[in-house]
TIBALUM-415598 format. One line per field, with one value per residue (C-alpha): residue number from 1; residue in three letters; chain; x, y, z. Coordinates in steps of 0.25 Angstrom, whole numbers, plus 5000, padded with zeros to 4 digits. Layout:
BEGIN
i = [NUM; ...]
aa = [Ala; ...]
ch = [A; ...]
u = [X; ...]
v = [Y; ...]
w = [Z; ...]
//
This chain:
BEGIN
i = [1; 2; 3; 4; 5; 6; 7; 8; 9; 10; 11; 12; 13; 14; 15; 16; 17; 18; 19; 20; 21; 22; 23; 24; 25; 26; 27; 28; 29; 30; 31; 32; 33; 34; 35; 36; 37; 38; 39; 40; 41; 42; 43; 44; 45; 46; 47; 48; 49; 50; 51; 52; 53; 54; 55; 56; 57; 58; 59; 60; 61; 62; 63; 64; 65; 66; 67; 68; 69; 70; 71; 72; 73; 74; 75]
aa = [Met; Asn; Glu; Leu; Ile; Lys; Lys; Val; Gln; Ile; Trp; Ser; Ala; Ser; Lys; Gly; Leu; His; Glu; Ala; Gln; Pro; Glu; Lys; Gln; Met; Leu; Lys; Val; Val; Glu; Glu; Ile; Gly; Glu; Val; Ala; Ala; Gly; Leu; Ala; Arg; Gly; Asn; His; Glu; Ala; Ile; Lys; Asp; Gly; Ile; Gly; Asp; Ser; Phe; Val; Thr; Leu; Ile; Ile; Leu; Cys; Gln; Gln; Leu; Arg; Thr; Thr; Pro; Glu; Glu; Cys; Leu; Gly]
ch = [A; A; A; A; A; A; A; A; A; A; A; A; A; A; A; A; A; A; A; A; A; A; A; A; A; A; A; A; A; A; A; A; A; A; A; A; A; A; A; A; A; A; A; A; A; A; A; A; A; A; A; A; A; A; A; A; A; A; A; A; A; A; A; A; A; A; A; A; A; A; A; A; A; A; A]
u = [5023; 5013; 5020; 5034; 5028; 5022; 5036; 5043; 5033; 5034; 5049; 5049; 5039; 5048; 5060; 5051; 5054; 5039; 5039; 5052; 5053; 5048; 5059; 5070; 5063; 5063; 5078; 5079; 5070; 5079; 5091; 5085; 5081; 5095; 5100; 5091; 5097; 5111; 5108; 5103; 5115; 5124; 5116; 5115; 5102; 5102; 5104; 5093; 5083; 5088; 5086; 5072; 5068; 5074; 5067; 5053; 5056; 5059; 5047; 5038; 5044; 5041; 5027; 5025; 5031; 5022; 5010; 5007; 5009; 5017; 5003; 4997; 5009; 5009; 4993]
v = [4939; 4934; 4921; 4927; 4935; 4923; 4916; 4927; 4927; 4913; 4913; 4925; 4918; 4906; 4914; 4922; 4935; 4938; 4941; 4949; 4964; 4972; 4983; 4973; 4968; 4982; 4983; 4971; 4978; 4990; 4981; 4975; 4988; 4992; 4980; 4984; 4998; 4993; 4984; 4996; 5004; 4993; 4989; 4975; 4970; 4956; 4964; 4973; 4961; 4954; 4966; 4968; 4954; 4955; 4968; 4961; 4950; 4959; 4967; 4955; 4951; 4965; 4964; 4951; 4957; 4969; 4960; 4965; 4960; 4966; 4967; 4975; 4984; 4986; 4988]
w = [4788; 4799; 4799; 4801; 4812; 4819; 4817; 4824; 4835; 4838; 4838; 4847; 4857; 4857; 4862; 4872; 4864; 4863; 4878; 4879; 4882; 4870; 4873; 4871; 4858; 4853; 4855; 4845; 4835; 4835; 4834; 4822; 4815; 4818; 4810; 4798; 4799; 4799; 4787; 4779; 4783; 4778; 4766; 4771; 4765; 4773; 4786; 4783; 4780; 4793; 4801; 4796; 4799; 4813; 4815; 4811; 4821; 4832; 4830; 4829; 4843; 4848; 4844; 4851; 4864; 4863; 4860; 4847; 4832; 4820; 4813; 4824; 4824; 4809; 4809]
//
């Protein structure tokens, strides 16, 4: 998992997302969680998995913007 987190952090830094506004990033988190809910409502397992993965990515980026780490948040 640590390697995947690093890859997301590197990717987001390459796009300048790590310095974007956390408030806007939080809207993306909520959007992705909504996609998980929609997948559950429709019984669409692939949409659920995709939404969960995208939710992780958006949360990792939010952590970067807030100068924290997923590990610190889970600790």
